[in-house]
C-alpha positions in Angstrom: 148.0 68.8 158.1 149.0 71.2 155.3 147.3 70.9 152.4 148.4 72.3 148.8 146.0 75.0 147.7 143.0 74.0 144.8 143.2 77.5 143.6 147.3 77.2 143.1 149.6 77.4 140.7 151.3 74.4 142.0 148.9 72.5 141.9 149.2 70.8 138.8 145.8 69.8 138.7 144.5 73.5 138.2 147.0 74.8 135.9 145.8 71.5 133.4 142.4 72.6 134.0 143.2 76.6 133.7 145.3 75.7 130.0 143.2 73.3 128.7 140.1 76.1 129.0 142.5 78.7 127.4 143.6 76.5 124.9 140.3 75.6 123.9 139.6 79.1 124.0 141.8 80.2 121.6 140.7 77.9 119.1 137.6 78.9 119.5 137.9 81.9 118.3 140.4 80.9 115.6 137.5 78.7 114.2 135.1 81.0 114.9 136.1 84.5 113.9 139.1 83.6 111.2 138.4 80.1 109.7 134.8 79.9 109.2 134.7 83.5 107.8 137.4 83.3 105.7 135.5 80.0 104.1 132.7 82.2 103.7 131.6 82.8 100.1 131.8 86.6 100.9 135.2 86.1 102.1 136.7 87.4 98.8 134.7 90.8 98.2 135.2 92.0 101.8 138.3 91.0 102.9 139.4 89.2 106.3 138.8 91.8 108.6 135.7 93.2 107.2 134.7 89.3 107.5 135.7 88.7 111.2 133.5 91.7 112.6 130.6 90.2 110.9 130.3 87.2 112.5 131.5 88.7 115.8 128.5 91.3 115.2 130.0 94.7 115.6 130.8 96.8 112.1 134.1 97.3 110.5 133.8 100.5 110.5 131.9 103.4 111.7 130.1 105.0 109.1 130.5 108.5 108.6 129.0 109.2 105.1 127.5 112.6 104.9 123.7 111.0 104.7 123.9 111.0 109.1 124.2 114.6 108.7 121.1 117.1 108.4 117.2 116.9 109.1 116.0 112.8 110.4 115.5 110.6 108.1 111.8 110.3 107.8 108.4 112.5 110.7 106.0 109.8 109.2 105.6 106.8 111.0 102.1 104.9 109.4 101.2 101.9 110.8 98.7 100.2 108.7 95.0 99.0 109.6 94.7 96.0 111.8 91.9 95.1 109.2 91.2 95.3 105.3 89.2 98.5 105.5 86.5 98.9 102.6 87.9 102.5 100.6 86.5 105.3 100.4 84.5 105.7 97.1 84.9 109.7 97.0 89.1 109.7 98.3 89.8 107.3 95.3 87.6 109.3 92.8 89.5 112.6 93.7 92.9 110.4 93.8 92.0 109.4 90.8 91.3 113.0 89.1 94.1 114.1 90.8 96.8 111.2 89.5 95.5 111.2 85.9 97.3 115.1 85.9 99.9 114.5 87.0 101.3 111.1 88.1 100.1 108.6 84.7 102.9 109.7 82.5 105.2 108.3 84.9 103.7 106.0 86.6 101.8 104.2 84.0 97.8 103.9 83.9 96.1 101.0 86.1 99.9 99.5 86.8 101.4 99.8 83.2 105.1 99.1 84.7 107.5 102.0 84.4 111.3 101.4 84.2 112.8 104.4 86.3 109.5 104.3 88.0 107.6 102.7 90.5 104.0 100.7 89.5 101.8 102.5 92.1 98.3 100.7 91.1 98.3 97.6 94.1 100.6 99.5 96.9 99.3 99.8 99.8 97.7 103.2 101.0 100.3 103.9 103.8 103.6 103.8 101.8 102.3 106.1 98.9 101.2 107.5 101.9 104.2 107.6 103.4 106.6 108.2 100.7 104.5 111.3 99.9 105.2 112.6 102.6 108.8 112.1 102.7 109.2 114.3 99.0 107.3 117.1 100.0 109.3 117.4 103.5 112.4 117.0 102.1 114.0 114.1 103.4 113.4 112.0 99.8 114.9 113.7 96.8 113.5 113.9 93.5 113.3 116.6 90.8 110.5 115.6 89.4 108.3 114.2 92.5 109.3 117.7 95.1 107.6 119.8 92.5 104.6 118.2 92.1 103.6 117.1 95.5 104.9 120.8 97.1 101.3 122.3 97.5 99.5 119.1 97.7 96.9 119.3 100.8 97.3 116.0 103.6 94.3 115.0 102.2 95.4 115.3 98.2 97.8 112.7 99.4 95.4 110.9 101.6 93.3 110.6 98.3 96.5 109.5 96.0 96.9 106.9 98.3 93.6 104.9 98.7 93.0 105.9 94.9 96.4 103.5 94.2 95.8 101.4 97.1 92.2 100.5 95.1 93.7 99.3 91.5 94.5 95.4 90.9 98.6 95.2 91.3 100.4 94.8 87.5 101.7 91.7 86.2 105.6 90.7 86.7 107.7 93.6 85.1 109.6 90.7 84.1 109.5 86.6 83.4 112.0 84.5 83.5 113.5 82.7 80.4 111.3 79.1 80.1 112.7 76.3 82.6 115.0 78.7 84.3 114.4 79.0 88.5 115.0 82.1 90.5 118.9 82.8 91.0 119.6 80.8 94.5 121.1 82.8 96.4 118.3 85.6 95.7 116.4 83.5 96.8 118.2 82.9 100.2 118.7 86.6 100.2 115.2 87.4 100.3 113.8 84.9 102.1 116.3 84.0 104.7 118.9 86.5 104.9 122.7 86.0 106.0 123.0 86.0 109.9 126.4 86.3 109.0 126.4 89.4 107.6 124.2 91.2 109.1 121.1 91.0 106.4 117.3 90.5 107.3 115.5 88.4 105.0 113.8 90.8 102.8 110.3 89.0 103.0 110.5 90.0 107.1 109.6 93.4 106.0 108.2 93.6 102.1 106.2 90.2 102.6 105.3 87.7 101.6 106.5 86.6 105.4 105.6 89.4 107.8 105.0 93.0 106.7 105.5 96.2 108.5 104.3 99.3 108.5 104.7 101.6 105.5 107.3 98.4 103.9 106.2 98.3 100.2 105.4 95.3 98.2 107.9 94.7 95.9 107.3 91.9 93.3 106.8 93.3 90.3 108.7 95.8 90.1 111.1 97.4 87.9 114.2 94.9 88.8 116.1 99.0 87.2 114.2 100.4 89.3 114.7 98.3 93.0 118.7 98.6 92.3 118.6 102.1 91.8 116.8 101.9 94.9 119.1 99.9 96.3 122.1 101.1 95.2 120.8 104.7 97.3 120.0 103.2 100.3 123.6 102.0 100.0 125.2 104.8 99.4 122.9 107.4 101.4 121.5 108.8 99.0 118.4 108.0 99.5 117.7 108.6 103.6 114.0 108.0 104.7 114.0 104.4 105.1 113.0 105.0 109.2 116.1 103.7 111.6 118.1 103.2 108.7 117.2 99.5 107.9 117.5 98.9 104.3 121.0 101.6 104.8 122.2 98.7 107.3 121.1 95.6 104.8 122.0 97.7 101.6 125.6 98.8 102.8 125.9 95.0 103.3 125.3 93.6 99.9 127.8 93.0 96.7 126.4 95.2 93.8 125.9 91.5 91.9 123.6 90.8 94.9 121.4 93.7 94.8 120.9 93.3 91.2 119.8 89.7 91.4 117.7 89.9 94.7 115.8 92.8 92.1 115.4 90.2 89.6 114.4 87.7 92.1 110.9 90.8 93.1 110.8 92.7 89.4 109.4 88.4 88.1 107.7 87.8 91.1 103.6 88.2 91.0 
């Protein structure tokens, strides 16, 4: 007996099934990659194509900035200790002498917050050491820091890191007006990120959710300093982040978001 083949366009059931599947796929693509991205709050700032690529997890354009050339971003990978280690008093003392002679004018004394330089009191030792090494090796540029740190020994860098880590953290650099809470969008970016734009939560590396090696504690820093650093990462002027993790995040943020996140951390103890 002659039977119609199942997988044949002459079979109406097969044709309807394939056509229906294709139609559902097209509708899903239109909703997931065009309608939903266009409804995003960031659509107006970035345009449809960039938003669609972000939803697909692909770059809208391959980054070709000058910061991709030259030496490796950083050859320093510092892991925090597995448990809190007791600070070496001799190392901290040597670091205090170096800091008093060279560092206090810009970075403050006992956590005094400066506007254009970070407060180092209470900062993780591995963070201070890594940044000093990056200045010394030229992978982080600063006309003031590099001459100061150029001739220092590796022991000097460890001593400075131990000294600053031994100090108590300063109070918040900025305070919110009475009755005013932190910006909701800044809190969301800091604690949850924005997966649709490939923005990881700040708290996953900088605390308090988790902390990755050599990621600094940001709470209490000047918002002017924090915003300037995020803009430097976004433009590629600063490139000592390992594997470009900060540059990849900062490039996706709008100027208003950078300012709001900076103010959120500035008000944090």
